[in-house]
MIDOSE-1310 file (N, C-alpha, C; in nm, 2 decimals, decimal comma, always signed):
residues 273
mepe	+0,86/+1,68/+20,14/+0,85/+1,54/+20,19/+0,82/+1,54/+20,34; +0,74/+1,44/+20,38/+0,70/+1,43/+20,52/+0,81/+1,40/+20,61; +0,81/+1,43/+20,74/+0,92/+1,41/+20,83/+0,96/+1,26/+20,83; +0,86/+1,17/+20,84/+0,89/+1,03/+20,86/+0,96/+0,98/+20,73
hqnn	+0,92/+1,02/+20,62/+0,98/+0,98/+20,49/+1,12/+1,04/+20,48; +1,14/+1,16/+20,54/+1,27/+1,22/+20,53/+1,37/+1,14/+20,62; +1,33/+1,09/+20,74/+1,41/+1,01/+20,82/+1,46/+0,88/+20,76; +1,36/+0,82/+20,69/+1,40/+0,69/+20,62/+1,49/+0,72/+20,51
aqgg	+1,46/+0,82/+20,44/+1,55/+0,85/+20,32/+1,69/+0,89/+20,37; +1,71/+0,96/+20,48/+1,84/+1,00/+20,53/+1,90/+0,90/+20,62; +1,85/+0,77/+20,63/+1,91/+0,66/+20,70/+1,88/+0,67/+20,85; +1,78/+0,74/+20,89/+1,74/+0,74/+21,03/+1,68/+0,61/+21,08
ppaq	+1,63/+0,60/+21,20/+1,57/+0,48/+21,26/+1,44/+0,45/+21,19; +1,41/+0,31/+21,17/+1,28/+0,28/+21,10/+1,16/+0,31/+21,19; +1,05/+0,33/+21,11/+0,93/+0,36/+21,18/+0,88/+0,24/+21,26; +0,82/+0,26/+21,38/+0,77/+0,15/+21,47/+0,64/+0,10/+21,42
ppkk	+0,62/-0,04/+21,42/+0,49/-0,10/+21,38/+0,38/-0,06/+21,47; +0,27/-0,06/+21,42/+0,15/-0,01/+21,50/+0,13/-0,11/+21,62; +0,08/-0,05/+21,73/+0,06/-0,13/+21,85/-0,05/-0,24/+21,83; -0,14/-0,22/+21,74/-0,24/-0,32/+21,72/-0,19/-0,46/+21,67
vvkl	-0,08/-0,45/+21,59/-0,02/-0,57/+21,54/+0,04/-0,65/+21,66; +0,11/-0,58/+21,75/+0,17/-0,65/+21,87/+0,06/-0,71/+21,95; -0,05/-0,65/+21,97/-0,16/-0,71/+22,05/-0,22/-0,83/+21,98; -0,23/-0,83/+21,85/-0,29/-0,94/+21,78/-0,20/-1,06/+21,79
htsm	-0,07/-1,04/+21,78/+0,02/-1,16/+21,80/+0,02/-1,21/+21,94; +0,01/-1,13/+22,03/+0,00/-1,18/+22,17/-0,13/-1,26/+22,20; -0,24/-1,21/+22,14/-0,37/-1,28/+22,16/-0,37/-1,41/+22,09; -0,31/-1,42/+21,97/-0,30/-1,55/+21,90/-0,22/-1,65/+21,98
rrrk	-0,11/-1,60/+22,04/-0,02/-1,69/+22,12/-0,10/-1,75/+22,24; -0,18/-1,66/+22,31/-0,26/-1,70/+22,42/-0,36/-1,80/+22,38; -0,43/-1,78/+22,27/-0,53/-1,88/+22,22/-0,47/-2,01/+22,19; -0,35/-2,01/+22,13/-0,28/-2,13/+22,10/-0,24/-2,21/+22,22
rarv	-0,19/-2,14/+22,33/-0,16/-2,20/+22,45/-0,28/-2,26/+22,52; -0,40/-2,19/+22,51/-0,52/-2,24/+22,57/-0,57/-2,36/+22,50; -0,56/-2,37/+22,37/-0,60/-2,49/+22,29/-0,51/-2,61/+22,33; -0,39/-2,59/+22,35/-0,30/-2,70/+22,39/-0,33/-2,75/+22,53
iwsr	-0,36/-2,65/+22,62/-0,40/-2,69/+22,76/-0,53/-2,77/+22,76; -0,63/-2,72/+22,69/-0,76/-2,79/+22,69/-0,75/-2,92/+22,62; -0,67/-2,94/+22,52/-0,66/-3,07/+22,45/-0,59/-3,17/+22,55; -0,50/-3,12/+22,63/-0,44/-3,21/+22,73/-0,53/-3,25/+22,84
vail	-0,62/-3,15/+22,88/-0,72/-3,18/+22,98/-0,82/-3,28/+22,92; -0,86/-3,26/+22,80/-0,96/-3,36/+22,74/-0,90/-3,50/+22,73; -0,78/-3,51/+22,69/-0,71/-3,64/+22,68/-0,71/-3,70/+22,82; -0,67/-3,62/+22,92/-0,67/-3,67/+23,06/-0,81/-3,72/+23,11
iffm	-0,91/-3,65/+23,08/-1,05/-3,69/+23,12/-1,09/-3,81/+23,04; -1,05/-3,82/+22,92/-1,08/-3,94/+22,84/-1,02/-4,07/+22,90; -0,90/-4,06/+22,94/-0,83/-4,18/+23,00/-0,89/-4,21/+23,14; -0,93/-4,10/+23,21/-0,99/-4,13/+23,34/-1,12/-4,20/+23,33
llfs	-1,20/-4,16/+23,23/-1,33/-4,22/+23,20/-1,31/-4,37/+23,15; -1,21/-4,38/+23,07/-1,18/-4,52/+23,02/-1,14/-4,61/+23,13; -1,05/-4,56/+23,22/-1,01/-4,64/+23,33/-1,13/-4,67/+23,42; -1,21/-4,57/+23,45/-1,33/-4,60/+23,53/-1,42/-4,70/+23,47
svfm	-1,44/-4,69/+23,34/-1,53/-4,79/+23,27/-1,47/-4,93/+23,28; -1,34/-4,94/+23,26/-1,28/-5,08/+23,27/-1,29/-5,13/+23,41; -1,27/-5,04/+23,51/-1,28/-5,08/+23,65/-1,42/-5,13/+23,68; -1,52/-5,06/+23,64/-1,66/-5,10/+23,67/-1,70/-5,23/+23,60
lnse	-1,65/-5,24/+23,47/-1,69/-5,36/+23,40/-1,62/-5,49/+23,45; -1,51/-5,47/+23,53/-1,44/-5,58/+23,58/-1,45/-5,59/+23,73; -1,53/-5,51/+23,79/-1,54/-5,51/+23,94/-1,64/-5,61/+23,98; -1,61/-5,68/+24,08/-1,71/-5,78/+24,14/-1,83/-5,71/+24,20
mfei	-1,81/-5,58/+24,23/-1,92/-5,51/+24,29/-2,05/-5,51/+24,19; -2,02/-5,51/+24,06/-2,13/-5,50/+23,97/-2,16/-5,64/+23,90; -2,12/-5,75/+23,95/-2,15/-5,88/+23,90/-2,30/-5,91/+23,93; -2,36/-5,97/+23,83/-2,50/-6,01/+23,85/-2,50/-6,13/+23,95
keid	-2,57/-6,12/+24,06/-2,58/-6,23/+24,16/-2,72/-6,29/+24,16; -2,82/-6,21/+24,11/-2,96/-6,26/+24,12/-3,04/-6,21/+24,00; -3,12/-6,30/+23,93/-3,21/-6,26/+23,82/-3,35/-6,30/+23,86; -3,43/-6,20/+23,87/-3,57/-6,23/+23,90/-3,66/-6,23/+23,78
vngc	-3,74/-6,33/+23,76/-3,83/-6,33/+23,64/-3,98/-6,33/+23,70; -4,06/-6,24/+23,65/-4,19/-6,22/+23,71/-4,29/-6,22/+23,59; -4,42/-6,26/+23,63/-4,53/-6,26/+23,53/-4,55/-6,39/+23,45; -4,47/-6,49/+23,48/-4,48/-6,62/+23,41/-4,60/-6,70/+23,45
vrvs	-4,68/-6,74/+23,36/-4,79/-6,84/+23,38/-4,78/-6,95/+23,28; -4,80/-6,92/+23,15/-4,79/-7,02/+23,04/-4,64/-7,03/+23,00; -4,57/-6,92/+23,01/-4,43/-6,92/+22,97/-4,34/-6,95/+23,09; -4,25/-7,05/+23,07/-4,17/-7,09/+23,19/-4,06/-6,98/+23,21
edrv	-4,02/-6,97/+23,34/-3,91/-6,88/+23,37/-3,78/-6,92/+23,30; -3,75/-7,05/+23,29/-3,63/-7,09/+23,22/-3,63/-7,05/+23,08; -3,74/-7,05/+23,01/-3,75/-7,00/+22,87/-3,72/-6,85/+22,86; -3,77/-6,78/+22,96/-3,74/-6,63/+22,96/-3,59/-6,61/+22,98
lras	-3,53/-6,68/+23,08/-3,39/-6,67/+23,11/-3,30/-6,70/+22,99; -3,34/-6,81/+22,92/-3,26/-6,85/+22,80/-3,27/-6,75/+22,69; -3,39/-6,70/+22,67/-3,41/-6,59/+22,57/-3,34/-6,47/+22,60; -3,33/-6,43/+22,73/-3,26/-6,31/+22,77/-3,11/-6,31/+22,75
gikv	-3,05/-6,43/+22,76/-2,91/-6,45/+22,74/-2,83/-6,40/+22,86; -2,89/-6,36/+22,97/-2,82/-6,31/+23,09/-2,78/-6,43/+23,18; -2,67/-6,42/+23,24/-2,62/-6,53/+23,33/-2,56/-6,47/+23,46; -2,58/-6,54/+23,57/-2,52/-6,49/+23,69/-2,37/-6,49/+23,68
genm	-2,31/-6,38/+23,73/-2,17/-6,37/+23,72/-2,13/-6,27/+23,62; -2,21/-6,23/+23,52/-2,18/-6,13/+23,42/-2,19/-5,99/+23,49; -2,13/-5,90/+23,42/-2,14/-5,76/+23,47/-2,27/-5,70/+23,43; -2,34/-5,64/+23,52/-2,48/-5,59/+23,49/-2,48/-5,46/+23,41
lafr	-2,36/-5,40/+23,40/-2,35/-5,28/+23,31/-2,31/-5,31/+23,17; -2,29/-5,44/+23,14/-2,24/-5,47/+23,01/-2,35/-5,52/+22,91; -2,47/-5,53/+22,95/-2,58/-5,57/+22,86/-2,67/-5,46/+22,83; -2,75/-5,47/+22,72/-2,84/-5,37/+22,68/-2,99/-5,42/+22,71
sgqi	-3,06/-5,34/+22,79/-3,19/-5,39/+22,83/-3,28/-5,39/+22,70; -3,26/-5,31/+22,60/-3,34/-5,31/+22,48/-3,33/-5,44/+22,41; -3,20/-5,49/+22,40/-3,18/-5,62/+22,34/-3,26/-5,73/+22,41; -3,26/-5,73/+22,54/-3,33/-5,83/+22,61/-3,48/-5,82/+22,59
qstv	-3,53/-5,70/+22,59/-3,67/-5,68/+22,56/-3,71/-5,74/+22,42; -3,62/-5,72/+22,33/-3,64/-5,77/+22,19/-3,64/-5,92/+22,19; -3,54/-5,99/+22,25/-3,53/-6,13/+22,24/-3,64/-6,20/+22,32; -3,66/-6,15/+22,44/-3,77/-6,21/+22,52/-3,91/-6,19/+22,46
gdip	-3,92/-6,07/+22,40/-4,05/-6,03/+22,33/-4,08/-6,12/+22,21; -3,97/-6,19/+22,16/-4,00/-6,28/+22,04/-4,06/-6,41/+22,09; -4,07/-6,44/+22,22/-4,15/-6,56/+22,26/-4,29/-6,54/+22,23; -4,36/-6,63/+22,16/-4,49/-6,61/+22,10/-4,59/-6,56/+22,20
lvks	-4,59/-6,61/+22,33/-4,70/-6,58/+22,42/-4,67/-6,46/+22,51; -4,55/-6,39/+22,48/-4,52/-6,27/+22,55/-4,56/-6,15/+22,48; -4,64/-6,06/+22,55/-4,69/-5,94/+22,49/-4,60/-5,82/+22,51; -4,54/-5,81/+22,63/-4,45/-5,70/+22,66/-4,35/-5,74/+22,76
vnvk	-4,23/-5,67/+22,76/-4,12/-5,71/+22,85/-4,07/-5,58/+22,92; -4,04/-5,59/+23,05/-3,98/-5,48/+23,12/-3,85/-5,53/+23,19; -3,74/-5,46/+23,17/-3,61/-5,50/+23,23/-3,56/-5,39/+23,32; -3,52/-5,42/+23,44/-3,47/-5,32/+23,53/-3,34/-5,37/+23,60
rkvp	-3,24/-5,28/+23,60/-3,12/-5,30/+23,68/-3,15/-5,26/+23,82; -3,12/-5,34/+23,92/-3,13/-5,30/+24,06/-2,99/-5,31/+24,12; -2,93/-5,19/+24,11/-2,79/-5,19/+24,15/-2,77/-5,23/+24,30; -2,67/-5,30/+24,34/-2,55/-5,33/+24,25/-2,55/-5,46/+24,18
sria	-2,64/-5,56/+24,21/-2,62/-5,69/+24,16/-2,74/-5,77/+24,12; -2,85/-5,70/+24,09/-2,98/-5,77/+24,07/-3,04/-5,72/+23,94; -3,10/-5,82/+23,87/-3,17/-5,78/+23,75/-3,32/-5,84/+23,76; -3,41/-5,75/+23,72/-3,56/-5,80/+23,73/-3,61/-5,79/+23,59
itit	-3,66/-5,91/+23,54/-3,73/-5,92/+23,41/-3,88/-5,94/+23,44; -3,96/-5,86/+23,39/-4,11/-5,87/+23,41/-4,18/-5,88/+23,28; -4,25/-5,99/+23,26/-4,32/-6,01/+23,13/-4,47/-5,99/+23,15; -4,54/-5,95/+23,05/-4,68/-5,95/+23,04/-4,72/-6,05/+22,94
erqp	-4,79/-6,16/+22,98/-4,84/-6,26/+22,88/-4,97/-6,22/+22,81; -4,98/-6,28/+22,69/-5,11/-6,26/+22,62/-5,22/-6,34/+22,69; -5,33/-6,28/+22,71/-5,44/-6,34/+22,78/-5,55/-6,40/+22,69; -5,60/-6,52/+22,72/-5,71/-6,58/+22,64/-5,83/-6,49/+22,62
yayv	-5,87/-6,48/+22,50/-5,99/-6,40/+22,47/-6,11/-6,49/+22,42; -6,07/-6,58/+22,33/-6,18/-6,67/+22,28/-6,12/-6,79/+22,22; -6,21/-6,89/+22,20/-6,17/-7,01/+22,12/-6,23/-6,99/+21,99; -6,16/-7,03/+21,88/-6,21/-7,03/+21,75/-6,21/-7,18/+21,71
rtrn	-6,33/-7,23/+21,68/-6,34/-7,37/+21,64/-6,36/-7,39/+21,49; -6,28/-7,47/+21,43/-6,31/-7,51/+21,29/-6,30/-7,66/+21,29; -6,40/-7,73/+21,25/-6,41/-7,87/+21,25/-6,38/-7,92/+21,39; -6,27/-8,00/+21,41/-6,24/-8,06/+21,54/-6,11/-7,99/+21,60
vfym	-6,08/-7,87/+21,55/-5,96/-7,80/+21,61/-6,01/-7,68/+21,68; -5,95/-7,66/+21,80/-5,99/-7,54/+21,88/-5,86/-7,46/+21,89; -5,87/-7,33/+21,85/-5,76/-7,24/+21,86/-5,80/-7,14/+21,97; -5,71/-7,14/+22,08/-5,73/-7,04/+22,18/-5,65/-6,91/+22,14
idae	-5,72/-6,80/+22,13/-5,65/-6,67/+22,08/-5,67/-6,56/+22,19; -5,58/-6,46/+22,17/-5,60/-6,34/+22,26/-5,68/-6,24/+22,18; -5,69/-6,12/+22,23/-5,77/-6,01/+22,17/-5,71/-5,97/+22,04; -5,58/-5,99/+22,01/-5,52/-5,95/+21,89/-5,51/-6,07/+21,79
qvvl	-5,58/-6,18/+21,83/-5,60/-6,30/+21,74/-5,47/-6,38/+21,73; -5,38/-6,36/+21,83/-5,26/-6,44/+21,83/-5,29/-6,58/+21,90; -5,25/-6,69/+21,84/-5,28/-6,82/+21,89/-5,20/-6,85/+22,01; -5,27/-6,89/+22,12/-5,20/-6,92/+22,24/-5,19/-7,07/+22,27
eigd	-5,29/-7,14/+22,20/-5,30/-7,29/+22,23/-5,38/-7,35/+22,12; -5,34/-7,47/+22,08/-5,42/-7,55/+21,98/-5,45/-7,69/+22,04; -5,58/-7,73/+22,03/-5,61/-7,86/+22,09/-5,74/-7,91/+22,02; -5,77/-8,03/+22,06/-5,89/-8,10/+22,00/-6,01/-8,08/+22,10
varn	-5,99/-8,01/+22,21/-6,10/-7,98/+22,30/-6,08/-7,84/+22,35; -6,19/-7,78/+22,40/-6,18/-7,65/+22,47/-6,16/-7,67/+22,62; -6,04/-7,65/+22,67/-6,01/-7,68/+22,80/-6,06/-7,57/+22,90; -6,09/-7,46/+22,85/-6,14/-7,35/+22,94/-6,28/-7,31/+22,90
nsir	-6,38/-7,35/+22,97/-6,52/-7,32/+22,94/-6,56/-7,18/+22,98; -6,47/-7,10/+23,03/-6,51/-6,97/+23,08/-6,49/-6,86/+22,98; -6,43/-6,89/+22,86/-6,40/-6,79/+22,76/-6,49/-6,81/+22,64; -6,50/-6,71/+22,56/-6,59/-6,70/+22,45/-6,57/-6,81/+22,35
mihs	-6,67/-6,85/+22,28/-6,66/-6,95/+22,17/-6,70/-6,90/+22,04; -6,62/-6,91/+21,94/-6,64/-6,87/+21,80/-6,63/-6,99/+21,71; -6,73/-7,01/+21,62/-6,72/-7,11/+21,52/-6,69/-7,04/+21,39; -6,62/-7,11/+21,30/-6,60/-7,06/+21,17/-6,58/-7,17/+21,06
dave	-6,63/-7,14/+20,94/-6,62/-7,23/+20,83/-6,50/-7,21/+20,74; -6,42/-7,11/+20,78/-6,30/-7,07/+20,69/-6,19/-7,01/+20,77; -6,13/-7,09/+20,85/-6,01/-7,05/+20,93/-5,88/-7,08/+20,85; -5,79/-6,98/+20,85/-5,66/-7,00/+20,79/-5,57/-7,06/+20,90
paev	-5,53/-7,19/+20,89/-5,45/-7,25/+20,99/-5,33/-7,17/+21,03; -5,30/-7,17/+21,16/-5,19/-7,09/+21,22/-5,13/-7,16/+21,33; -5,00/-7,14/+21,35/-4,92/-7,20/+21,46/-4,94/-7,12/+21,59; -4,90/-7,17/+21,70/-4,89/-7,09/+21,83/-4,80/-6,98/+21,81
grrl	-4,85/-6,86/+21,85/-4,77/-6,74/+21,84/-4,80/-6,66/+21,71; -4,88/-6,72/+21,62/-4,91/-6,65/+21,50/-5,06/-6,60/+21,50; -5,09/-6,50/+21,42/-5,22/-6,44/+21,41/-5,31/-6,53/+21,33; -5,43/-6,56/+21,39/-5,53/-6,65/+21,33/-5,63/-6,56/+21,25
efpy	-5,66/-6,60/+21,13/-5,75/-6,52/+21,04/-5,87/-6,61/+21,01; -5,99/-6,54/+21,01/-6,11/-6,60/+20,97/-6,21/-6,49/+20,93; -6,32/-6,53/+20,86/-6,41/-6,43/+20,81/-6,46/-6,33/+20,91; -6,46/-6,20/+20,88/-6,51/-6,09/+20,96/-6,43/-6,08/+21,10
dslm	-6,30/-6,13/+21,10/-6,23/-6,13/+21,22/-6,20/-5,99/+21,27; -6,20/-5,89/+21,18/-6,18/-5,75/+21,23/-6,29/-5,70/+21,32; -6,41/-5,77/+21,31/-6,52/-5,73/+21,40/-6,53/-5,80/+21,53; -6,43/-5,89/+21,55/-6,44/-5,98/+21,67/-6,46/-5,91/+21,80
vsff	-6,36/-5,82/+21,83/-6,36/-5,75/+21,96/-6,48/-5,66/+21,97; -6,51/-5,58/+21,87/-6,62/-5,49/+21,87/-6,75/-5,56/+21,88; -6,76/-5,68/+21,82/-6,88/-5,76/+21,83/-6,91/-5,80/+21,97; -6,81/-5,86/+22,04/-6,83/-5,90/+22,18/-6,85/-5,78/+22,27
dkae	-6,78/-5,67/+22,25/-6,80/-5,55/+22,33/-6,95/-5,51/+22,33; -7,01/-5,53/+22,22/-7,15/-5,49/+22,20/-7,25/-5,60/+22,24; -7,21/-5,73/+22,20/-7,31/-5,84/+22,22/-7,32/-5,88/+22,37; -7,21/-5,88/+22,44/-7,22/-5,92/+22,58/-7,31/-5,83/+22,67
pslg	-7,30/-5,70/+22,66/-7,39/-5,62/+22,74/-7,53/-5,63/+22,69; -7,55/-5,64/+22,56/-7,69/-5,65/+22,50/-7,76/-5,78/+22,53; -7,69/-5,89/+22,51/-7,75/-6,02/+22,52/-7,73/-6,09/+22,65; -7,62/-6,07/+22,72/-7,59/-6,13/+22,85/-7,58/-6,28/+22,83
allt	-7,66/-6,35/+22,92/-7,66/-6,50/+22,92/-7,73/-6,56/+22,80; -7,81/-6,47/+22,73/-7,88/-6,52/+22,61/-7,79/-6,57/+22,50; -7,67/-6,52/+22,50/-7,57/-6,55/+22,39/-7,49/-6,68/+22,43; -7,48/-6,78/+22,34/-7,41/-6,90/+22,37/-7,28/-6,90/+22,28
tahf	-7,30/-6,90/+22,15/-7,19/-6,90/+22,06/-7,21/-6,80/+21,95; -7,09/-6,77/+21,88/-7,10/-6,68/+21,77/-7,03/-6,75/+21,65; -7,09/-6,74/+21,53/-7,03/-6,80/+21,41/-6,99/-6,69/+21,32; -6,86/-6,69/+21,28/-6,80/-6,59/+21,19/-6,78/-6,67/+21,06
nrng	-6,88/-6,68/+20,97/-6,87/-6,76/+20,85/-6,85/-6,67/+20,73; -6,83/-6,73/+20,61/-6,81/-6,66/+20,49/-6,94/-6,57/+20,46; -7,05/-6,62/+20,49/-7,18/-6,55/+20,45/-7,22/-6,45/+20,56; -7,14/-6,43/+20,66/-7,18/-6,33/+20,77/-7,17/-6,39/+20,91
ikvy	-7,22/-6,30/+21,00/-7,21/-6,34/+21,14/-7,35/-6,39/+21,19; -7,34/-6,50/+21,27/-7,46/-6,57/+21,31/-7,44/-6,60/+21,46; -7,54/-6,58/+21,54/-7,53/-6,61/+21,69/-7,63/-6,71/+21,73; -7,59/-6,79/+21,82/-7,69/-6,89/+21,88/-7,73/-6,84/+22,02
lnng	-7,85/-6,86/+22,05/-7,91/-6,82/+22,18/-7,93/-6,94/+22,27; -7,95/-6,91/+22,40/-7,97/-7,02/+22,49/-8,10/-7,08/+22,49; -8,20/-7,03/+22,41/-8,33/-7,09/+22,39/-8,33/-7,18/+22,27; -8,21/-7,21/+22,21/-8,20/-7,30/+22,09/-8,22/-7,23/+21,96
tyvl	-8,25/-7,10/+21,96/-8,26/-7,03/+21,83/-8,14/-6,96/+21,79; -8,14/-6,91/+21,67/-8,02/-6,84/+21,61/-8,06/-6,70/+21,55; -7,97/-6,62/+21,53/-7,99/-6,49/+21,47/-7,89/-6,46/+21,36; -7,94/-6,43/+21,24/-7,85/-6,39/+21,13/-7,83/-6,24/+21,13
lgng	-7,70/-6,20/+21,14/-7,66/-6,06/+21,16/-7,60/-6,00/+21,03; -7,57/-6,08/+20,93/-7,51/-6,03/+20,81/-7,37/-5,99/+20,82; -7,33/-5,88/+20,76/-7,19/-5,84/+20,75/-7,15/-5,75/+20,86; -7,23/-5,73/+20,96/-7,19/-5,64/+21,07/-7,24/-5,50/+21,07
drlr	-7,31/-5,46/+20,97/-7,35/-5,32/+20,96/-7,47/-5,30/+21,06; -7,47/-5,18/+21,12/-7,57/-5,15/+21,23/-7,57/-5,26/+21,34; -7,46/-5,30/+21,37/-7,45/-5,41/+21,46/-7,51/-5,39/+21,60; -7,48/-5,27/+21,66/-7,53/-5,24/+21,79/-7,69/-5,24/+21,79
ekld	-7,75/-5,18/+21,68/-7,89/-5,17/+21,68/-7,95/-5,32/+21,67; -7,89/-5,40/+21,59/-7,94/-5,54/+21,57/-7,93/-5,61/+21,70; -7,82/-5,60/+21,77/-7,80/-5,67/+21,90/-7,90/-5,62/+22,01; -7,92/-5,49/+22,01/-8,01/-5,44/+22,11/-8,16/-5,48/+22,08
dipl	-8,19/-5,51/+21,95/-8,32/-5,55/+21,91/-8,35/-5,70/+21,94; -8,25/-5,78/+21,95/-8,27/-5,93/+21,97/-8,35/-5,96/+22,09; -8,32/-5,91/+22,21/-8,40/-5,95/+22,33/-8,55/-5,91/+22,31; -8,57/-5,79/+22,25/-8,71/-5,74/+22,23/-8,78/-5,83/+22,14
lvrs	-8,72/-5,87/+22,03/-8,79/-5,96/+21,93/-8,81/-6,10/+21,99; -8,72/-6,15/+22,06/-8,73/-6,28/+22,13/-8,85/-6,28/+22,22; -8,85/-6,17/+22,31/-8,96/-6,16/+22,40/-9,10/-6,15/+22,34; -9,10/-6,08/+22,23/-9,23/-6,06/+22,16/-9,28/-6,19/+22,10
lena	-9,19/-6,26/+22,03/-9,23/-6,39/+21,97/-9,27/-6,49/+22,08; -9,20/-6,50/+22,19/-9,23/-6,59/+22,29/-9,36/-6,56/+22,36; -9,39/-6,43/+22,38/-9,52/-6,39/+22,44/-9,63/-6,42/+22,35; -9,60/-6,41/+22,22/-9,71/-6,44/+22,12/-9,73/-6,59/+22,09
gvpy	-9,64/-6,67/+22,14/-9,65/-6,81/+22,12/-9,61/-6,85/+21,98; -9,53/-6,77/+21,91/-9,50/-6,80/+21,77/-9,38/-6,90/+21,77; -9,40/-7,02/+21,70/-9,29/-7,11/+21,69/-9,19/-7,06/+21,58; -9,07/-7,05/+21,62/-8,97/-7,00/+21,53/-8,83/-7,06/+21,56
egln	-8,75/-7,07/+21,46/-8,62/-7,13/+21,49/-8,50/-7,03/+21,48; -8,54/-6,91/+21,42/-8,43/-6,81/+21,41/-8,49/-6,67/+21,37; -8,40/-6,57/+21,37/-8,43/-6,44/+21,33/-8,34/-6,40/+21,22; -8,39/-6,33/+21,12/-8,31/-6,28/+21,01/-8,30/-6,13/+21,02
lrnl	-8,19/-6,08/+21,07/-8,17/-5,94/+21,09/-8,06/-5,88/+20,99; -8,04/-5,95/+20,88/-7,94/-5,91/+20,79/-7,98/-5,76/+20,74; -8,10/-5,75/+20,71/-8,16/-5,61/+20,68/-8,25/-5,57/+20,79; -8,20/-5,48/+20,88/-8,27/-5,45/+21,00/-8,40/-5,38/+20,96
daat	-8,41/-5,31/+20,85/-8,54/-5,25/+20,81/-8,64/-5,34/+20,76; -8,60/-5,47/+20,74/-8,70/-5,57/+20,69/-8,67/-5,70/+20,77; -8,66/-5,68/+20,91/-8,64/-5,80/+20,99/-8,75/-5,90/+20,98; -8,71/-6,03/+20,98/-8,81/-6,14/+20,97/-8,77/-6,25/+21,07
fikk	-8,86/-6,34/+21,09/-8,83/-6,46/+21,17/-8,84/-6,58/+21,08; -8,76/-6,68/+21,11/-8,77/-6,81/+21,04/-8,86/-6,91/+21,11; -8,96/-6,95/+21,05/-9,06/-7,04/+21,11/-9,00/-7,17/+21,15; -9,04/-7,23/+21,26/-8,99/-7,36/+21,30/-9,05/-7,47/+21,20
ksgd	-8,95/-7,55/+21,16/-8,99/-7,66/+21,07/-9,09/-7,75/+21,13; -9,18/-7,80/+21,06/-9,28/-7,90/+21,11/-9,21/-8,02/+21,16; -9,25/-8,07/+21,27/-9,19/-8,19/+21,33/-9,08/-8,16/+21,43; -9,03/-8,03/+21,43/-8,93/-7,99/+21,53/-9,01/-7,97/+21,67
s	-8,95/-8,01/+21,77/-9,01/-7,99/+21,90/-8,98/-7,85/+21,95
């Protein structure tokens, strides 16, 4: 029998536990104490932050004393303020700028909104309004729209003669702030982007009708452009064709460029001056 076993069997002192077990118990106690300490520190920090937040939210130092509204032309400042929901005397740290951007952005004529806190007591709201792009006339109604076809104004006359004029025989009625739809409306911006450089002052009005796009020129004639295919080529050809017909003294009332490969002119009706 081994000596250790002999001592136990003869009633001698028990064998000592290994040193590794003692070290393990000590390490566990240290980790437990560390967890307790850090939990107490975390609770203390939490209450400090809570106290600081309550202090700031109730401190006069952060009360809103001034609200600036910028960028208003068609939209009134009062309407922007009402939509924002902000009031003088409120705490400037207690509102969400994203929510203000959303509510002010719901105003039909507002395209974008920017909100800035100017510590300690000032708020700046800057809006970008939708800009007039064209009038769309159907019968006796004039819709002023922006480049995204959002209606800015509805009237029985065109009050701004400096913007583009579109006529249409099939407009879907829309309220201010809503998108206006009419035939070939998806070509509106690209059409004017091409037509204005190509035609310049020669262009007076554009018609977006069910049967295609038609433009009127300042010499009293018109041009049929069809569904918009090869639009740039057609627009570039118009001044050349007009000049050729006028130089040749040919009486005509319009050009038919629906099929550019077979372009024709429409003869002037007898009796027309």
